[in-house]
Backbone as CSV, one residue per row, in Angstrom:
resi,resn,N_x,N_y,N_z,CA_x,CA_y,CA_z,C_x,C_y,C_z
1,MET,20.005,2.975,-12.435,18.600,3.015,-12.267,18.276,3.574,-10.949
2,LYS,17.217,4.367,-10.809,16.804,5.030,-9.449,16.424,3.912,-8.381
3,PRO,16.740,4.503,-7.137,16.622,3.448,-6.048,15.146,2.974,-5.971
4,VAL,14.822,1.790,-5.564,13.381,1.150,-5.492,13.031,1.428,-4.048
5,ILE,11.810,1.953,-3.757,11.038,2.061,-2.533,10.400,0.726,-2.258
6,VAL,10.727,0.228,-1.147,10.248,-1.185,-0.702,9.035,-0.770,0.252
7,ALA,7.851,-1.079,0.117,6.748,-0.863,1.078,6.347,-2.152,1.437
8,ALA,6.048,-2.427,2.841,5.369,-3.540,3.429,4.124,-3.432,3.864
9,ALA,3.174,-4.152,3.358,1.747,-3.994,3.655,1.605,-5.260,4.856
10,LEU,1.326,-4.780,6.044,1.870,-5.757,7.241,0.528,-6.659,7.359
11,THR,-0.666,-6.041,7.314,-1.969,-6.962,7.758,-3.086,-7.123,6.978
12,GLY,-3.482,-6.025,6.275,-4.670,-6.065,5.391,-5.825,-6.136,6.112
13,VAL,-7.091,-6.578,5.447,-8.075,-6.796,5.897,-8.772,-8.214,5.804
14,LEU,-8.156,-8.967,4.737,-8.662,-10.221,4.407,-7.796,-11.474,4.854
15,THR,-6.559,-11.263,5.029,-5.627,-12.161,5.467,-6.052,-12.912,6.931
16,GLU,-6.157,-14.117,7.016,-6.624,-14.810,8.043,-5.544,-15.201,9.142
17,LYS,-5.805,-14.873,10.362,-4.797,-15.319,11.360,-4.652,-16.861,11.488
18,GLU,-5.781,-17.554,11.297,-5.668,-18.893,11.613,-4.728,-19.502,10.271
19,LYS,-4.664,-18.793,9.213,-3.734,-19.298,7.915,-2.452,-18.753,8.041
20,GLN,-2.108,-17.731,8.802,-0.735,-17.035,9.083,-0.643,-16.657,10.523
21,PRO,-0.293,-17.714,11.296,-0.063,-17.290,12.885,0.669,-16.031,13.138
22,ALA,1.591,-15.626,12.236,2.506,-14.515,12.406,2.011,-13.192,12.126
23,LEU,0.581,-13.291,11.752,0.004,-11.963,11.213,0.033,-10.922,12.431
24,PRO,0.627,-9.763,12.376,0.461,-8.884,13.383,-0.864,-8.159,13.630
25,CYS,-1.438,-8.187,14.677,-2.746,-7.702,14.730,-2.861,-6.465,15.840
26,THR,-2.202,-6.654,17.157,-2.447,-5.747,18.030,-1.572,-4.447,17.637
27,PRO,-1.771,-3.237,18.307,-0.792,-2.077,17.834,0.607,-2.375,18.229
28,GLU,0.822,-3.186,19.191,2.111,-3.754,19.703,2.906,-4.394,18.693
29,GLU,2.046,-5.465,18.125,2.410,-6.267,17.285,2.808,-5.660,15.851
30,ILE,1.875,-4.750,15.471,2.151,-3.927,14.286,3.279,-3.099,14.375
31,ILE,3.506,-2.397,15.460,4.643,-1.568,15.679,5.914,-2.406,15.439
32,ALA,6.061,-3.535,16.010,7.109,-4.505,16.077,7.428,-4.904,14.604
33,SER,6.309,-5.198,14.154,6.539,-5.762,12.566,6.979,-4.769,11.624
34,ALA,6.516,-3.631,11.811,6.901,-2.366,10.897,8.324,-2.068,11.304
35,THR,8.909,-2.007,12.575,10.272,-1.812,12.848,11.203,-2.777,12.284
36,ALA,10.744,-3.968,12.192,11.623,-5.119,11.817,11.805,-5.056,10.229
37,CYS,10.509,-4.540,9.590,10.667,-4.321,8.159,11.623,-3.065,7.896
38,TRP,11.530,-2.128,8.781,12.514,-0.979,8.410,13.834,-1.335,8.684
39,HIS,14.189,-2.315,9.517,15.447,-2.657,9.755,15.926,-3.717,8.583
40,ALA,14.871,-4.222,8.025,15.144,-5.086,6.744,15.385,-4.373,5.281
41,GLY,14.857,-3.126,5.448,15.149,-2.301,4.268,13.881,-1.668,3.630
42,ALA,12.700,-1.713,4.227,11.347,-1.149,3.934,11.558,0.348,4.310
43,ALA,11.070,1.161,3.329,11.109,2.617,3.698,9.655,3.171,3.895
44,MET,8.700,2.181,3.645,7.135,2.478,3.911,6.666,1.394,4.497
45,VAL,5.531,1.831,5.348,4.768,0.606,5.614,3.286,1.046,5.446
46,HIS,2.335,0.005,5.126,1.084,0.173,4.897,0.231,-0.469,6.005
47,ILE,-0.665,0.460,6.789,-1.274,-0.053,7.983,-2.754,-0.168,7.855
48,HIS,-3.082,-1.553,8.212,-4.580,-1.623,8.746,-4.507,-2.183,10.280
49,THR,-5.742,-1.598,10.871,-5.821,-2.258,12.443,-6.573,-3.472,12.250
50,ARG,-6.463,-4.345,13.215,-7.010,-5.546,13.513,-7.454,-5.655,15.079
51,ALA,-8.590,-6.419,15.448,-8.714,-6.783,16.883,-7.540,-7.840,17.097
52,ALA,-7.584,-8.142,18.444,-6.336,-8.971,18.989,-6.449,-10.512,18.421
53,ASP,-7.680,-10.806,18.286,-7.953,-12.203,17.654,-8.008,-12.256,16.156
54,GLY,-7.392,-11.031,15.486,-7.181,-11.203,14.108,-8.369,-10.720,13.370
55,LYS,-9.422,-10.516,13.841,-10.846,-10.106,13.272,-10.625,-8.601,12.649
56,PRO,-11.147,-8.197,11.525,-11.085,-6.873,11.152,-11.634,-5.835,11.975
57,LEU,-11.044,-4.767,12.291,-11.353,-3.855,13.127,-10.900,-2.402,12.675
58,HIS,-11.695,-1.261,12.582,-11.452,-0.024,12.429,-11.065,0.692,13.733
59,ASP,-10.088,1.099,14.059,-9.616,1.747,15.536,-8.778,2.828,15.336
60,LYS,-9.332,4.105,15.437,-8.578,5.187,15.252,-7.571,5.302,16.371
61,ALA,-7.914,5.014,17.598,-7.003,5.246,18.695,-5.873,4.152,18.468
62,ALA,-5.946,3.148,17.783,-4.701,2.098,17.617,-4.112,2.816,16.392
63,TYR,-4.685,3.368,15.396,-3.766,4.113,14.457,-3.084,5.351,15.104
64,ALA,-3.555,5.835,15.908,-2.968,7.133,16.547,-1.768,6.484,17.420
65,GLU,-1.942,5.433,18.236,-0.756,4.680,18.751,0.380,4.281,17.892
66,ILE,-0.001,3.610,16.833,0.956,3.164,15.877,1.656,4.503,15.109
67,HIS,0.895,5.460,14.718,1.542,6.707,14.262,2.591,7.233,15.299
68,ARG,2.055,7.509,16.362,3.013,8.128,17.543,4.332,7.137,17.683
69,GLU,4.294,6.041,17.839,5.386,5.061,18.207,6.212,5.020,17.005
70,LEU,5.782,4.760,15.968,6.728,4.439,14.657,7.308,6.015,14.356
71,THR,6.754,6.898,14.429,7.152,8.266,14.224,8.447,8.624,15.135
72,ARG,8.260,8.032,16.409,9.150,8.289,17.229,10.428,7.459,17.230
73,GLU,10.326,6.125,16.769,11.300,5.148,16.833,11.926,4.750,15.406
74,THR,11.283,5.168,14.333,11.774,5.087,13.128,11.518,6.180,12.180
75,ASP,12.218,6.300,10.985,11.838,7.358,10.102,11.162,6.738,8.877
76,LEU,10.348,5.714,9.152,9.490,5.123,8.191,8.431,6.270,7.625
77,ILE,8.171,6.012,6.251,6.855,6.693,5.717,5.765,5.942,6.022
78,LEU,4.784,6.409,6.709,3.648,5.698,7.150,2.442,6.062,6.146
79,ASN,1.827,5.010,5.836,0.764,4.924,4.701,-0.383,4.168,5.385
80,PHE,-1.482,4.929,5.642,-2.655,4.443,6.445,-3.615,4.204,5.365
81,THR,-4.263,3.130,5.680,-5.500,2.725,4.681,-6.708,3.659,4.872
82,THR,-7.341,3.754,3.972,-8.781,4.541,3.844,-9.787,3.558,3.315
83,SER,-9.555,2.117,3.126,-10.293,1.539,2.573,-11.553,1.135,3.346
84,TYR,-12.554,0.465,2.731,-13.845,0.250,3.224,-14.150,-1.144,3.251
85,PHE,-14.572,-1.808,4.374,-15.107,-2.973,4.378,-16.440,-3.328,5.044
86,PRO,-17.443,-3.669,4.342,-18.821,-3.582,4.658,-18.892,-4.230,6.097
87,GLY,-19.692,-3.537,7.177,-19.962,-4.146,8.473,-18.989,-3.759,9.440
88,ILE,-17.937,-3.126,9.020,-16.800,-2.880,10.048,-16.700,-1.376,10.251
89,MET,-17.214,-0.566,9.280,-16.961,0.795,9.473,-17.845,1.609,8.582
90,THR,-18.095,2.841,8.928,-18.970,3.667,8.047,-18.092,4.356,6.944
91,GLU,-18.828,5.027,5.932,-18.031,5.822,5.122,-17.160,6.988,5.844
92,GLU,-18.063,7.603,6.684,-17.475,8.630,7.410,-16.104,8.409,8.120
93,GLU,-16.175,7.019,8.576,-14.888,6.667,9.537,-13.688,6.388,8.597
94,ARG,-13.903,6.338,7.436,-12.720,6.176,6.328,-11.799,7.642,6.328
95,PHE,-12.594,8.636,6.874,-11.617,9.879,7.050,-10.816,10.038,8.299
96,ASP,-11.029,9.123,9.190,-10.394,9.085,10.641,-8.961,9.203,10.479
97,VAL,-8.386,8.360,9.601,-6.940,8.267,9.579,-6.128,9.285,9.004
98,VAL,-7.017,10.121,8.087,-6.563,11.342,7.351,-6.372,12.423,8.526
99,GLU,-7.263,12.494,9.594,-7.201,13.420,10.421,-5.888,13.249,11.408
100,LEU,-5.344,12.095,11.468,-4.075,11.835,12.118,-2.867,12.366,11.376
101,GLU,-2.894,12.740,10.177,-1.900,13.308,9.265,-0.696,12.374,9.161
102,PRO,-0.777,11.244,8.684,0.309,10.487,8.265,0.726,10.997,7.016
103,GLU,2.122,10.770,6.528,2.588,11.317,5.197,1.709,10.842,4.140
104,PHE,1.231,9.629,4.039,0.491,9.029,2.973,-0.724,8.398,3.434
105,ALA,-1.786,8.199,2.657,-2.827,7.450,2.862,-3.253,6.843,1.425
106,SER,-3.851,5.724,1.508,-4.418,5.036,0.454,-5.515,5.843,-0.332
107,PHE,-5.766,5.967,-1.527,-6.719,6.615,-2.097,-7.354,5.782,-3.200
108,ASN,-8.494,5.090,-2.974,-9.059,4.192,-3.816,-9.735,4.932,-4.921
109,SER,-9.465,4.404,-6.227,-9.541,5.487,-7.363,-10.632,4.841,-8.208
110,GLY,-11.593,4.090,-7.682,-12.894,3.749,-8.309,-13.332,2.537,-7.696
111,SER,-14.677,2.208,-8.211,-15.461,1.055,-7.643,-15.231,-0.196,-8.324
112,LEU,-15.446,-1.351,-7.873,-15.289,-2.587,-8.430,-16.061,-3.700,-7.842
113,ASN,-16.301,-4.919,-8.417,-16.845,-6.127,-7.559,-15.750,-6.782,-7.210
114,PHE,-15.532,-6.865,-5.968,-14.254,-7.210,-5.413,-14.368,-8.600,-4.686
115,ASN,-13.451,-9.635,-5.117,-13.233,-10.900,-4.729,-14.575,-11.725,-4.740
116,ASP,-15.381,-11.470,-5.668,-16.775,-12.182,-5.831,-17.574,-12.006,-4.427
117,GLU,-17.280,-10.918,-3.596,-18.001,-10.842,-2.351,-18.934,-9.681,-2.291
118,ALA,-18.565,-8.469,-2.783,-19.307,-7.334,-2.515,-18.757,-6.413,-3.473
119,ILE,-19.497,-5.304,-3.668,-19.357,-4.062,-4.605,-18.314,-3.220,-3.531
120,TYR,-17.175,-2.991,-4.111,-16.203,-2.105,-3.331,-16.428,-0.745,-4.010
121,GLU,-17.278,0.000,-3.216,-17.758,1.300,-3.675,-16.884,2.431,-3.242
122,ASN,-16.354,3.259,-4.291,-15.845,4.389,-4.115,-16.424,5.353,-5.216
123,SER,-17.404,6.105,-4.652,-18.157,6.897,-5.608,-17.289,8.373,-6.086
124,PRO,-17.654,9.008,-7.048,-16.855,9.996,-7.567,-17.082,11.160,-6.374
125,GLN,-18.216,11.174,-5.811,-18.476,12.092,-4.620,-17.474,11.818,-3.373
126,PHE,-17.444,10.549,-3.101,-16.460,10.138,-2.069,-15.095,10.433,-2.381
127,MET,-14.557,10.210,-3.619,-13.254,10.644,-4.128,-13.026,11.885,-3.854
128,GLU,-13.831,12.886,-4.417,-13.709,14.306,-4.289,-13.793,14.803,-2.797
129,ALA,-14.462,14.119,-1.883,-14.341,14.465,-0.565,-13.089,14.110,0.010
130,MET,-12.612,12.861,-0.287,-11.406,12.256,0.259,-10.026,13.093,-0.111
131,ALA,-10.220,13.544,-1.456,-9.202,14.543,-1.984,-9.113,15.714,-1.156
132,VAL,-10.078,16.384,-0.904,-10.197,17.567,-0.111,-9.681,17.346,1.239
133,ALA,-10.116,16.326,2.049,-9.670,15.982,3.104,-8.160,15.920,3.256
134,MET,-7.511,14.990,2.399,-6.110,14.921,2.343,-5.374,16.169,1.912
135,ARG,-5.776,16.915,1.057,-5.176,18.288,0.986,-5.278,19.006,2.325
136,ASP,-6.479,19.135,2.998,-6.426,19.956,4.109,-5.652,19.526,5.241
137,HIS,-5.312,18.193,5.216,-4.568,17.764,6.378,-2.952,17.397,5.944
138,GLY,-2.657,17.821,4.634,-1.405,17.666,4.289,-1.076,16.180,4.114
139,VAL,-1.835,15.333,3.730,-1.669,13.953,3.456,-1.622,13.545,2.031
140,ARG,-0.573,12.810,1.592,-0.373,12.516,0.290,-1.207,11.345,-0.203
141,PRO,-1.783,11.332,-1.415,-2.416,10.005,-1.640,-1.563,9.115,-2.345
142,GLU,-1.819,7.813,-2.163,-1.374,6.771,-2.962,-2.468,6.130,-3.774
143,PHE,-2.570,6.336,-4.918,-3.789,6.046,-5.711,-3.632,4.482,-6.034
144,GLU,-4.697,3.797,-5.356,-4.985,2.474,-5.549,-5.618,2.111,-7.014
145,ILE,-4.734,1.369,-7.913,-5.296,1.355,-9.225,-5.778,-0.234,-9.426
146,PHE,-7.081,-0.485,-9.473,-7.430,-1.857,-9.491,-7.729,-2.294,-11.130
147,ASP,-7.735,-1.223,-11.941,-7.969,-1.453,-13.335,-7.542,-0.063,-14.297
148,THR,-7.710,-0.545,-15.493,-7.283,0.698,-16.348,-8.163,2.072,-16.229
149,GLY,-9.379,1.673,-15.937,-10.338,2.992,-15.856,-10.136,3.841,-14.774
150,HIS,-9.576,3.229,-13.697,-9.104,4.013,-12.565,-8.107,4.987,-12.783
151,ILE,-7.135,4.602,-13.613,-6.141,5.688,-14.065,-6.741,6.964,-14.510
152,GLY,-7.582,6.709,-15.537,-8.454,7.739,-16.080,-9.284,8.473,-15.008
153,ASN,-9.745,7.874,-14.185,-10.392,8.727,-12.835,-9.396,9.630,-12.317
154,ILE,-8.285,9.296,-12.110,-7.292,10.198,-11.368,-6.727,11.160,-12.307
155,SER,-6.473,10.609,-13.525,-5.919,11.675,-14.474,-6.942,12.840,-14.706
156,ARG,-8.410,12.740,-14.537,-9.223,13.674,-14.818,-9.256,14.612,-13.584
157,MET,-8.998,14.101,-12.418,-8.866,14.781,-10.988,-7.662,15.532,-11.169
158,ILE,-6.553,15.053,-11.686,-5.191,15.786,-11.715,-5.582,17.016,-12.692
159,GLU,-6.162,16.855,-13.796,-6.528,17.918,-14.798,-7.131,19.114,-14.142
160,ARG,-8.190,18.778,-13.143,-8.983,19.670,-12.452,-8.190,20.269,-11.294
161,GLY,-6.928,20.080,-11.052,-6.129,20.584,-10.000,-6.304,19.882,-8.586
162,MET,-6.778,18.839,-8.596,-7.062,18.151,-7.243,-6.033,17.574,-6.556
163,PHE,-4.729,17.414,-7.290,-3.589,16.621,-6.631,-2.552,17.394,-7.213
164,LYS,-1.414,17.385,-6.453,-0.122,17.881,-6.945,0.867,17.005,-7.149
165,PRO,1.802,17.112,-8.168,2.949,16.174,-8.444,3.970,16.222,-7.259
166,PRO,4.808,15.214,-7.274,4.772,13.900,-8.007,3.698,13.101,-7.634
167,TYR,3.231,12.195,-8.362,2.050,11.390,-7.920,2.462,9.793,-7.775
168,LEU,1.814,9.209,-6.852,2.354,7.812,-6.601,1.157,6.862,-6.895
169,PHE,1.230,6.146,-7.864,0.238,5.031,-8.327,0.539,3.657,-7.896
170,GLN,-0.343,3.011,-7.349,-0.064,1.598,-6.880,-1.069,0.598,-7.669
171,PHE,-0.596,-0.120,-8.568,-1.157,-1.212,-9.354,-1.520,-2.452,-8.560
172,VAL,-2.783,-2.687,-8.306,-3.138,-3.964,-7.515,-3.583,-4.986,-8.475
173,LEU,-2.749,-6.070,-8.528,-3.016,-6.980,-9.682,-3.270,-8.363,-8.925
174,GLY,-4.344,-8.970,-9.571,-4.633,-10.345,-9.140,-5.829,-10.789,-8.228
175,PRO,-6.566,-9.664,-7.441,-7.690,-9.926,-6.784,-9.103,-10.319,-7.830
176,LYS,-9.870,-11.040,-7.335,-10.996,-11.215,-8.470,-11.824,-10.032,-8.535
177,GLY,-12.031,-9.574,-9.713,-12.774,-8.347,-10.086,-11.844,-7.305,-10.446
178,ALA,-10.546,-7.426,-10.306,-9.475,-6.278,-10.434,-8.793,-6.904,-11.698
179,ALA,-7.745,-6.051,-11.999,-6.977,-6.364,-13.146,-6.032,-7.730,-12.999
180,PRO,-5.944,-8.437,-13.908,-5.119,-9.713,-13.691,-3.723,-9.555,-13.680
181,PRO,-2.901,-10.276,-13.120,-1.377,-10.199,-13.015,-0.804,-10.486,-14.196
182,ASP,-1.078,-9.724,-15.462,-0.511,-9.977,-16.758,0.588,-8.904,-17.097
183,PRO,1.865,-9.353,-17.493,2.841,-8.459,-17.557,2.512,-7.345,-18.811
184,ARG,1.824,-7.826,-19.703,1.421,-7.095,-20.779,0.452,-6.049,-20.249
185,LEU,-0.413,-6.225,-19.323,-1.395,-5.268,-18.897,-0.614,-4.125,-18.054
186,LEU,0.479,-4.618,-17.163,1.162,-3.878,-16.291,2.066,-2.963,-17.067
187,MET,2.554,-3.395,-18.227,3.122,-2.364,-19.061,2.214,-1.267,-19.591
188,LEU,1.065,-1.772,-20.104,0.030,-0.695,-20.658,-0.311,0.282,-19.456
189,MET,-0.402,-0.161,-18.411,-0.915,0.552,-17.115,0.148,1.840,-16.815
190,VAL,1.437,1.205,-17.050,2.519,2.212,-16.720,2.575,3.131,-17.871
191,ASP,2.316,2.634,-19.145,2.337,3.733,-20.111,1.247,4.658,-20.112
192,MET,0.101,4.570,-19.255,-0.862,5.372,-19.217,-0.907,6.493,-18.256
193,LEU,0.342,6.320,-17.478,0.443,7.187,-16.247,0.749,8.673,-16.611
194,PRO,0.067,9.729,-15.893,0.509,11.055,-16.307,1.915,11.323,-15.978
195,ALA,2.453,12.412,-16.406,3.807,12.890,-16.096,3.906,13.122,-14.723
196,ASP,5.144,12.895,-14.090,5.649,13.243,-12.813,5.050,12.204,-12.043
197,SER,4.768,11.037,-12.375,4.313,9.799,-11.732,5.461,8.800,-11.246
198,GLU,5.211,8.525,-9.994,6.026,7.135,-9.484,4.911,5.880,-9.573
199,TRP,5.375,4.797,-9.630,4.562,3.633,-9.571,5.121,2.583,-8.869
200,THR,4.128,1.883,-8.130,4.537,0.594,-7.417,3.418,-0.505,-7.887
201,ALA,3.820,-1.804,-7.728,3.020,-2.858,-8.138,3.141,-3.991,-7.210
202,LEU,1.903,-4.499,-7.079,1.753,-5.739,-6.144,0.808,-6.854,-6.888
203,GLY,1.361,-7.987,-6.653,0.591,-9.182,-6.949,0.063,-9.984,-5.894
204,VAL,-1.119,-10.426,-5.992,-1.613,-11.102,-4.995,-1.290,-12.648,-4.974
205,GLY,-1.131,-13.209,-3.933,-0.796,-14.710,-3.515,0.522,-15.119,-4.412
206,ILE,0.371,-16.055,-5.166,1.543,-16.616,-5.949,2.072,-15.734,-7.021
207,HIS,1.266,-14.512,-7.245,1.807,-13.623,-8.159,2.682,-12.464,-7.514
208,GLN,2.879,-12.590,-6.202,3.586,-11.339,-5.638,4.934,-11.321,-6.002
209,LEU,5.729,-12.437,-6.034,7.285,-12.258,-6.354,7.300,-12.134,-7.872
210,HIS,6.325,-12.627,-8.691,6.501,-12.290,-10.083,6.340,-10.769,-10.529
211,ILE,5.134,-10.168,-9.925,5.097,-8.644,-10.181,5.953,-7.901,-9.544
212,ASN,6.486,-8.256,-8.293,7.680,-7.365,-7.793,8.914,-7.478,-8.499
213,THR,9.218,-8.507,-9.235,10.243,-8.783,-10.025,10.238,-7.689,-11.299
214,LEU,8.959,-7.945,-11.829,8.751,-7.012,-13.036,8.981,-5.487,-12.704
215,ALA,8.470,-5.002,-11.506,8.719,-3.638,-10.918,10.127,-3.295,-10.868
216,LEU,10.792,-4.251,-10.297,12.312,-4.165,-10.110,13.039,-3.823,-11.413
217,LEU,12.724,-4.661,-12.374,13.197,-4.586,-13.734,12.800,-3.363,-14.616
218,TRP,11.590,-2.996,-14.404,11.086,-1.873,-15.186,11.186,-0.411,-14.498
219,GLY,11.725,-0.336,-13.372,12.076,0.902,-12.792,10.901,1.421,-11.902
220,GLY,10.147,0.457,-11.398,8.956,0.792,-10.568,9.380,0.510,-9.186
221,HIS,8.475,0.533,-8.308,8.622,0.333,-6.922,7.901,-0.755,-6.533
222,VAL,7.964,-1.443,-5.263,7.382,-2.782,-5.002,6.755,-2.707,-3.620
223,ARG,5.641,-3.559,-3.426,5.083,-3.866,-2.204,5.004,-5.349,-1.917
224,THR,5.333,-5.613,-0.753,5.226,-7.091,-0.293,4.701,-7.114,1.051
225,GLY,4.502,-8.171,1.741,3.866,-8.247,2.997,2.596,-9.230,3.077
226,PHE,2.107,-9.471,4.218,1.066,-10.468,4.533,-0.372,-9.972,4.025
227,GLU,-0.316,-8.770,3.709,-1.741,-8.227,3.177,-1.978,-8.910,1.799
228,ASP,-0.991,-9.243,1.114,-1.079,-9.742,-0.365,-0.697,-11.131,-0.377
229,ASN,0.246,-11.626,0.390,0.684,-12.877,0.301,1.325,-13.514,1.578
230,ILE,1.126,-14.647,2.083,1.609,-15.227,3.292,2.679,-16.206,3.183
231,TYR,3.265,-16.515,2.015,4.220,-17.638,1.830,5.468,-16.921,1.289
232,VAL,6.642,-17.596,1.759,7.877,-17.105,1.349,8.206,-17.881,0.124
233,ARG,7.892,-19.026,0.064,7.931,-19.786,-1.217,6.659,-20.884,-1.279
234,ARG,6.459,-21.634,-2.340,5.320,-22.276,-2.338,5.373,-23.359,-1.268
235,GLY,4.322,-23.369,-0.484,4.035,-24.268,0.621,4.771,-23.988,1.938
236,GLU,5.551,-23.029,2.091,6.292,-22.678,3.151,5.801,-21.157,3.552
237,LEU,5.182,-21.178,4.748,4.710,-19.870,5.267,5.851,-18.900,5.596
238,ALA,5.780,-17.751,5.282,6.941,-16.698,5.824,6.711,-16.645,7.322
239,SER,7.969,-16.540,7.910,7.910,-16.334,9.202,7.661,-14.928,9.796
240,SER,7.581,-13.935,8.928,7.352,-12.567,9.318,7.139,-11.849,7.952
241,ASN,6.720,-10.567,8.136,6.659,-9.564,7.146,8.207,-9.145,6.715
242,ALA,9.009,-9.085,7.774,10.281,-8.813,7.554,11.146,-9.845,6.480
243,GLN,10.683,-10.903,6.788,11.350,-12.084,5.810,11.010,-11.697,4.409
244,LEU,9.711,-11.254,4.051,9.250,-10.957,2.715,10.027,-9.707,2.395
245,VAL,10.373,-8.731,3.134,11.081,-7.658,2.769,12.532,-7.980,2.404
246,GLU,12.980,-8.916,3.331,14.402,-9.367,2.942,14.586,-10.198,1.744
247,ARG,13.552,-10.840,1.198,13.538,-11.553,0.029,13.543,-10.473,-1.196
248,ILE,12.852,-9.387,-1.237,12.818,-8.478,-2.117,14.027,-7.597,-2.020
249,VAL,14.703,-7.390,-1.032,15.871,-6.442,-0.808,17.004,-7.446,-1.511
250,ASP,16.962,-8.573,-1.212,17.953,-9.536,-1.780,17.917,-9.682,-3.262
251,LEU,16.802,-9.653,-3.816,16.379,-9.812,-5.409,16.897,-8.488,-5.862
252,ALA,16.561,-7.278,-5.207,16.955,-6.038,-5.833,18.545,-5.871,-5.919
253,HIS,19.272,-6.534,-4.872,20.710,-6.528,-4.909,21.181,-7.314,-5.999
254,THR,20.660,-8.490,-6.264,20.945,-9.535,-7.307,20.772,-8.769,-8.833
255,LEU,19.635,-7.978,-8.871,19.473,-7.244,-10.043,20.167,-5.968,-10.112
256,GLU,20.980,-5.490,-9.114,21.695,-4.479,-9.014,20.867,-3.302,-9.165
257,ARG,19.704,-3.329,-8.451,18.741,-2.072,-8.358,19.045,-1.734,-6.732
258,PRO,19.461,-0.412,-6.629,19.732,0.072,-5.120,18.393,0.255,-4.477
259,VAL,18.432,0.026,-3.170,17.194,-0.027,-2.288,17.146,1.448,-1.629
260,ALA,16.047,1.993,-1.765,15.964,3.616,-1.391,15.909,3.427,0.189
261,THR,16.587,4.246,0.802,16.669,4.681,2.374,15.196,5.398,2.310
262,CYS,14.831,5.523,3.654,13.740,6.550,3.850,13.912,7.836,3.400
263,GLU,15.056,8.495,3.504,15.361,9.927,3.010,15.302,9.898,1.425
264,GLN,15.747,8.894,0.860,15.693,8.807,-0.672,14.411,8.737,-1.117
265,ALA,13.580,7.819,-0.445,12.251,7.585,-0.780,11.439,8.892,-0.681
266,ARG,11.594,9.554,0.470,11.016,10.901,0.507,11.386,12.093,-0.611
267,GLU,12.698,11.907,-0.890,13.043,12.818,-2.195,12.416,12.363,-3.495
268,LEU,12.203,11.072,-3.631,11.590,10.599,-4.915,10.046,10.925,-4.938
269,LEU,9.322,10.944,-3.657,7.946,11.215,-3.715,7.597,12.564,-3.150
270,GLY,8.567,13.499,-3.347,8.327,14.847,-2.911,7.773,15.257,-1.485
271,LEU,8.334,14.469,-0.525,8.140,14.850,0.737,9.231,15.409,1.587
272,THR,8.815,16.145,2.754,9.885,16.623,3.633,9.618,15.953,4.895
273,LYS,10.628,15.624,5.556,10.424,15.191,6.898,10.184,16.115,8.021
């Protein structure tokens, strides 16, 4: 079976520092956490910035520092978020990270009612503009798929020539308003993918390990980390993002699934260093 790409989502926008004291927030903490995950076996890191006190913060200068240091010190594939959070940033600021030219950035593939809190809006016009910006800056999209209709959105854009293969789809299972963490649904979503696609899957909270395990068994890739879950086992906080990476690497070895190096991950994803 092909090697599995392990991605670590270090911080996110919703995980609370009060509930997970080890959450990395400053650029220095995020760099250190990413480096530890790299040593533990991760080939990709997904980055959000935060204020030092843990509050959500969109900071282009912090992204630039993280990009510079991790590119210099590791061969990690950097995946910056283009997510929107009301009150933190404008829609225009979602393009900031693309201008820094990480190898990957998240591409939100449609709108939804997110976590019973707000409309997570990703209009067709915004998606079109983001696709053009990523193409112009040489940034590859990771398609964030919150429901089956989002696969159709991306498939139609592929048919129009907006993206080039191979494609990377990430199934986000478990948030309120998104697809539930049901194995039958995950299998359906995998079957819906266009040709020349790689896929990764994440489960929120208690579903993280379940969905990661299915991805390992079914030939997909996995995402772990504090953005999705803060526990290493029920009732026990993880000590670090690296501990969650180590858990997945150990499980992959048990299931006899090789873990991709950064070089192998780039080959699978059609990247050149």
